[in-house]
C-alpha positions as CSV (number, residue, x, y, z in Angstrom):
1,M,24.2,8.4,-0.7
2,N,26.4,11.5,-1.1
3,N,24.5,14.2,-3.0
4,D,27.6,16.3,-4.0
5,N,27.6,17.0,-7.7
6,K,24.5,15.0,-8.2
7,T,21.9,17.7,-8.6
8,S,22.7,18.3,-12.3
9,K,22.8,14.7,-13.4
10,T,20.3,11.9,-12.9
11,L,21.3,8.4,-11.8
12,I,21.1,6.9,-15.3
13,E,23.4,9.6,-16.7
14,R,25.9,9.1,-13.9
15,M,25.8,5.3,-14.4
16,R,26.7,5.8,-18.0
17,I,29.6,8.2,-17.2
18,E,31.1,5.7,-14.8
19,L,30.8,2.9,-17.4
20,F,32.0,4.6,-20.5
21,E,33.8,7.8,-19.8
22,N,36.5,5.9,-17.8
23,L,37.5,4.0,-20.9
24,D,40.2,4.8,-23.4
25,D,39.6,4.8,-27.2
26,N,40.1,1.1,-27.4
27,G,37.5,0.4,-24.7
28,N,40.0,-0.5,-22.0
29,S,39.3,0.7,-18.5
30,R,41.5,3.6,-17.2
31,K,40.4,2.8,-13.7
32,P,40.0,-0.3,-11.5
33,P,36.8,-2.3,-11.6
34,I,33.8,-0.5,-10.3
35,N,33.6,-0.8,-6.5
36,V,30.0,-0.4,-5.5
37,A,30.8,-0.3,-1.8
38,V,32.3,3.1,-2.1
39,G,29.5,5.6,-1.2
40,G,28.8,8.3,-3.8
41,G,29.2,6.2,-6.9
42,A,26.3,5.9,-9.3
43,W,26.4,2.1,-9.3
44,Y,26.6,2.1,-5.5
45,D,23.3,4.1,-5.6
46,F,21.8,1.8,-8.1
47,F,22.6,-1.4,-6.1
48,S,21.5,0.3,-2.8
49,I,18.0,1.0,-4.2
50,Y,17.3,-1.7,-6.8
51,A,19.3,-4.8,-5.9
52,P,17.2,-5.4,-2.7
53,I,14.0,-4.7,-4.7
54,I,14.9,-7.3,-7.4
55,R,15.8,-9.9,-4.8
56,K,12.7,-9.4,-2.7
57,Y,10.4,-9.3,-5.7
58,A,11.9,-12.5,-7.1
59,R,11.6,-14.3,-3.7
60,L,8.0,-13.2,-3.3
61,N,7.3,-14.8,-6.7
62,G,8.8,-18.1,-5.6
63,A,12.3,-17.9,-7.2
64,P,15.1,-19.9,-5.5
65,P,18.3,-18.2,-4.4
66,D,20.4,-19.0,-7.5
67,I,17.6,-17.6,-9.8
68,V,17.4,-14.5,-7.6
69,E,21.0,-13.7,-8.1
70,D,20.7,-14.4,-11.8
71,M,18.0,-11.8,-12.0
72,V,20.3,-9.2,-10.3
73,Q,23.1,-10.0,-12.8
74,A,20.7,-10.1,-15.8
75,T,19.4,-6.6,-14.9
76,V,22.9,-5.2,-14.7
77,I,23.9,-6.8,-18.1
78,S,20.7,-5.5,-19.7
79,L,21.7,-2.0,-18.5
80,I,25.2,-2.4,-19.8
81,K,23.9,-3.6,-23.2
82,G,21.7,-0.5,-23.6
83,L,23.4,2.4,-21.9
84,H,25.9,3.1,-24.7
85,S,23.1,4.3,-27.1
86,F,20.4,6.1,-25.2
87,K,19.1,9.5,-26.2
88,Y,18.1,12.4,-24.0
89,E,14.4,12.8,-23.4
90,P,13.2,13.1,-19.7
91,R,10.4,10.7,-18.9
92,P,10.1,10.3,-15.1
93,G,9.4,6.8,-13.8
94,R,10.5,4.8,-16.9
95,F,13.7,3.6,-15.3
96,R,11.8,1.8,-12.6
97,R,9.3,0.4,-15.1
98,Y,12.1,-0.7,-17.5
99,L,13.8,-2.7,-14.7
100,H,10.5,-4.2,-13.7
101,T,10.1,-5.5,-17.3
102,I,13.5,-7.1,-17.2
103,V,12.8,-8.9,-13.9
104,K,9.3,-10.1,-15.0
105,R,10.8,-11.6,-18.2
106,R,13.4,-13.4,-16.2
107,L,10.8,-14.8,-13.9
108,C,8.7,-15.7,-17.0
109,D,11.7,-17.7,-18.4
110,W,12.3,-19.4,-15.1
111,R,8.6,-20.4,-14.7
112,S,8.4,-21.6,-18.2
113,S,11.5,-23.8,-17.7
114,Q,10.0,-25.3,-14.6
115,K,6.7,-26.0,-16.5
116,K,4.7,-24.4,-13.8
117,N,2.5,-22.5,-16.3
118,N,0.7,-23.8,-19.4
119,V,0.3,-20.4,-21.0
120,N,2.3,-18.5,-23.5
121,D,5.1,-16.1,-22.5
122,Q,3.0,-12.9,-23.1
123,E,0.3,-14.2,-20.8
124,V,2.9,-14.9,-18.1
125,V,4.4,-11.5,-18.4
126,E,0.9,-9.8,-18.1
127,T,-0.2,-11.9,-15.2
128,L,3.1,-12.2,-13.3
129,V,2.9,-9.4,-10.9
130,D,2.6,-11.0,-7.5
131,K,1.6,-14.5,-6.4
132,N,1.1,-12.9,-2.9
133,S,-0.7,-9.8,-4.1
134,K,-2.8,-9.6,-0.8
135,K,0.3,-9.3,1.3
136,A,1.8,-5.8,2.0
137,C,4.7,-4.8,-0.2
138,S,4.2,-7.6,-2.7
139,S,4.1,-5.5,-5.8
140,W,7.1,-4.0,-7.6
141,D,6.0,-0.4,-6.9
142,D,5.2,-1.2,-3.2
143,L,8.7,-2.7,-2.8
144,W,10.2,0.3,-4.5
145,K,8.3,2.6,-2.2
146,H,9.3,0.6,0.9
147,N,13.0,0.5,0.0
148,I,13.3,4.1,-0.9
149,I,11.9,5.0,2.5
150,Y,14.4,2.7,4.0
151,Q,17.2,4.4,2.0
152,A,16.0,7.9,3.1
153,L,16.0,6.7,6.7
154,R,19.5,5.4,6.3
155,I,20.7,8.7,4.9
156,V,19.1,10.7,7.7
157,R,20.5,8.3,10.3
158,D,24.0,8.5,8.9
159,T,24.1,12.2,8.1
160,K,21.7,14.1,10.4
161,L,21.2,12.3,13.7
162,K,23.1,11.5,16.8
163,P,23.0,7.8,17.8
164,I,20.7,8.6,20.8
165,T,18.3,10.6,18.6
166,Y,18.0,7.7,16.1
167,E,17.5,5.3,19.0
168,I,14.6,7.4,20.3
169,F,13.0,7.5,16.9
170,K,13.5,3.8,16.3
171,L,12.0,2.8,19.6
172,Y,9.1,5.3,19.5
173,V,8.2,5.2,15.8
174,L,9.6,2.1,14.1
175,E,9.1,-0.2,17.1
176,N,5.9,1.6,18.2
177,L,6.8,1.5,22.0
178,P,4.8,3.6,24.4
179,V,6.4,7.0,25.1
180,N,6.9,6.2,28.8
181,Q,8.7,3.0,27.9
182,V,11.0,4.8,25.5
183,I,11.9,7.3,28.2
184,D,12.7,4.5,30.7
185,I,14.9,2.7,28.1
186,I,16.9,5.8,27.2
187,S,17.3,6.8,30.8
188,E,18.6,3.3,31.7
189,H,20.9,3.0,28.7
190,H,22.3,6.5,28.5
191,N,21.6,8.0,32.0
192,V,19.8,10.9,30.2
193,H,16.3,12.0,31.1
194,Y,13.8,12.9,28.4
195,N,10.2,14.0,28.9
196,T,7.2,13.3,26.7
197,N,7.5,16.6,24.8
198,D,11.2,15.8,24.0
199,I,10.2,12.5,22.5
200,H,7.4,14.1,20.3
201,Q,9.8,16.8,19.2
202,T,12.4,14.2,18.2
203,K,9.8,12.4,16.1
204,S,8.7,15.6,14.3
205,R,12.3,16.6,13.6
206,V,13.3,13.2,12.2
207,I,10.2,13.0,10.0
208,R,11.0,16.5,8.6
209,Y,14.5,15.2,7.7
210,L,13.0,12.1,6.1
211,R,10.6,14.1,3.9
212,N,13.6,16.2,2.6
213,A,15.7,13.1,2.0
214,L,12.8,11.4,0.1
215,K,12.4,14.5,-2.1
216,D,16.1,14.5,-2.9
217,L,16.0,10.8,-3.8
218,L,13.1,11.2,-6.1
219,V,14.9,14.0,-7.9
220,Q,18.0,11.7,-8.2
221,F,16.0,8.8,-9.6
222,N,13.8,11.2,-11.7
223,D,10.7,9.5,-10.5
224,N,7.4,11.2,-10.1
225,Q,5.6,8.5,-8.1
226,F,4.0,10.1,-5.1
227,I,5.3,8.8,-1.9
228,D,3.1,9.3,1.2
229,L,5.4,8.9,4.2
230,D,3.2,6.4,5.9
231,L,5.6,5.2,8.6
232,G,2.8,3.0,10.1
233,E,2.7,0.9,6.9
234,Y,6.4,0.9,6.6
235,C,6.8,-0.4,10.2
236,R,4.2,-3.1,9.6
237,T,6.1,-4.5,6.6
238,R,9.7,-3.8,7.6
239,R,10.0,-6.9,9.8
240,T,9.0,-9.2,6.9
241,L,11.4,-7.8,4.4
242,A,15.1,-8.1,5.2
243,H,17.2,-5.2,4.0
244,D,20.0,-6.5,1.8
245,E,23.3,-4.7,2.0
246,P,24.8,-3.8,-1.4
247,P,27.5,-6.2,-2.6
248,E,31.1,-5.1,-1.9
249,V,32.4,-5.3,-5.5
250,M,30.7,-5.5,-8.8
251,P,31.5,-9.1,-9.9
252,N,34.5,-9.2,-12.2
253,R,32.5,-11.0,-14.9
254,L,30.3,-7.9,-15.2
255,N,33.3,-5.7,-15.6
256,I,34.5,-8.0,-18.4
257,I,31.1,-7.8,-20.1
258,R,31.2,-4.1,-19.7
259,E,34.4,-3.7,-21.6
260,I,33.3,-6.2,-24.3
261,L,30.1,-4.4,-25.0
262,V,31.8,-1.0,-25.1
263,K,34.3,-2.2,-27.7
264,S,31.6,-4.1,-29.7
265,P,28.2,-2.5,-29.0
266,I,25.3,-4.9,-29.4
267,S,22.3,-4.1,-31.6
268,T,18.7,-4.5,-30.6
269,S,17.4,-7.9,-31.8
270,E,14.5,-10.2,-31.1
271,K,16.9,-13.1,-31.5
272,P,19.8,-14.1,-29.2
273,Q,23.3,-13.1,-30.4
274,V,26.8,-14.3,-29.8
275,L,30.0,-12.2,-30.0
276,V,32.7,-14.3,-31.5
277,K,36.2,-13.3,-30.5
278,T,39.1,-14.7,-32.5
279,R,42.8,-13.7,-32.4
280,K,42.2,-11.6,-35.6
281,E,38.7,-10.1,-35.2
282,N,35.5,-9.8,-33.3
283,Y,32.1,-10.2,-34.9
284,W,28.4,-10.6,-34.0
285,V,26.3,-13.6,-35.1
286,K,22.6,-13.8,-34.7
287,I,21.2,-17.2,-33.7
288,E,18.6,-17.4,-36.4
289,E,18.2,-21.2,-36.6
290,P,16.4,-23.4,-34.1
291,Q,19.8,-25.1,-34.0
292,M,23.2,-23.6,-34.8
293,L,26.2,-25.9,-35.3
294,V,29.6,-24.5,-34.4
295,G,32.9,-26.1,-35.6
296,A,35.5,-26.4,-38.3
297,G,33.3,-28.4,-40.7
298,N,31.5,-27.2,-43.8
299,N,28.2,-28.4,-42.3
300,C,28.4,-25.8,-39.5
301,N,26.3,-22.7,-39.4
302,L,29.2,-21.0,-37.6
303,K,32.3,-22.3,-39.3
304,V,35.6,-21.2,-37.8
305,D,39.1,-22.2,-38.9
306,D,40.7,-23.3,-35.6
307,R,42.9,-26.4,-35.4
308,F,41.6,-27.1,-31.9
309,L,38.0,-27.3,-33.0
310,S,36.3,-30.6,-34.0
311,K,34.4,-30.6,-37.3
312,T,31.1,-30.3,-35.3
313,H,32.3,-29.1,-32.0
314,C,29.1,-27.9,-30.3
315,K,25.6,-26.6,-31.0
316,F,23.2,-24.0,-29.8
317,C,19.7,-25.5,-29.5
318,I,16.4,-24.8,-27.8
319,V,15.5,-27.2,-25.0
320,E,12.2,-26.6,-23.1
321,E,12.0,-23.0,-24.5
322,R,15.5,-22.2,-23.3
323,W,18.7,-21.8,-25.3
324,N,21.3,-24.5,-24.4
325,I,24.9,-25.1,-25.6
326,V,25.7,-28.8,-26.1
327,D,29.1,-30.4,-26.5
328,C,28.9,-32.6,-29.7
329,E,31.5,-35.1,-28.3
330,S,34.3,-32.7,-29.2
331,T,38.0,-33.6,-28.6
332,N,38.9,-30.5,-26.6
333,G,35.7,-29.8,-24.9
334,V,33.4,-26.8,-24.2
335,Y,33.9,-24.5,-21.3
336,V,31.2,-22.1,-20.0
337,N,32.4,-19.5,-17.4
338,G,35.5,-21.6,-16.8
339,E,33.9,-25.0,-16.2
340,R,33.8,-27.9,-18.7
341,I,30.2,-28.8,-19.6
342,E,28.3,-31.3,-21.7
343,N,25.0,-29.5,-21.7
344,H,24.4,-26.0,-20.3
345,V,21.3,-23.8,-20.1
346,L,22.5,-20.4,-21.3
347,T,22.0,-17.1,-19.5
348,D,22.8,-13.5,-20.6
349,G,26.6,-12.9,-20.7
350,D,27.8,-16.5,-20.5
351,A,31.4,-16.8,-21.7
352,I,32.0,-19.9,-23.8
353,K,35.5,-21.1,-24.7
354,I,36.1,-23.6,-27.5
355,G,39.6,-24.1,-28.8
356,D,41.2,-20.7,-29.1
357,L,37.8,-19.1,-29.6
358,M,35.8,-17.1,-27.1
359,I,32.1,-16.8,-27.7
360,Y,29.9,-14.5,-25.5
361,Y,26.2,-15.3,-25.5
362,F,23.6,-12.5,-25.2
363,E,19.9,-13.0,-25.0
364,A,17.4,-11.0,-27.1
365,T,17.9,-7.3,-26.4
366,I,15.0,-5.4,-25.0
367,A,14.8,-2.1,-26.9
368,F,16.4,0.3,-24.4
369,E,14.4,3.5,-24.8
370,M,15.6,4.6,-21.4
371,E,17.1,8.1,-21.8
372,V,19.3,10.3,-19.7
373,G,16.4,11.8,-17.8
374,D,14.7,8.5,-17.0
């Protein structure tokens, strides 16, 4: 994480700049899609810290791989939906808690759909913290703490240390080998002799670098959670938590959603909404009814004059507490994210094509009270 030009802006502010200030007046991107593999970008920093936490937290709560990746995507979409309209009011720690809320609600939806709980959604949200709460690093905050120490260690390794210095620290501190064994390994591999005092001084120097890197990260993320640099605890848990590398490129679908929501900002709503894109106009429709019919007929809740639409082309309906889109035996079919479907469980940002019409589905929008300083 490159700290140049970052001291004056927090992560959330830089994420907003990358999303919206690179767009022209029509909402079209002036630059290529965001590449989160390029160090120094705000979205790279976000993915580096939070994508591993989201994945690990979801896995610890029993989510399968496809649901885990949905949660990472849903978190990004929720941020994109809200970042255009925040107000400045610094409140340290709220960004971390806001993301936790998104992930808990996604887990709640998944568990409800699997019928693993016979309680209402609010009870699930309140009780869904960890199913493995007695295990180290099972809570959201513990995972955050663990991963931010890892990121600080990575920064120190890449910017402050020679390879042999990091190897000494890794063997002596992270792998907890006896000092004499560390000396023997370094001597054998590098033909360099260190004494006991050298090893202790190396440990002290690296820990000093780590404390400074942690302090800088907490300023960047504007988080006031106290982090005790307990490397013993970190080492006990690091073997059980694989460190995910950030994805190379933000998925193209998320870049498309970004541009859509910049051109047509979404309003906060307790109901799901769809953005209807015709050749002439774009407009939002709230899904107020338990069932919303779409087509060219007068019986439809969403009636669109399109010669490629059937009278009742498809419908939005609730099945087992999740919104679905169902093809009503239409002539030309229903396509979701490029694939023809008969029945599809909807997720945030799904792109639906019927006839010449594009419909983008967005779930109820959590009030995004995250401000620049969060």
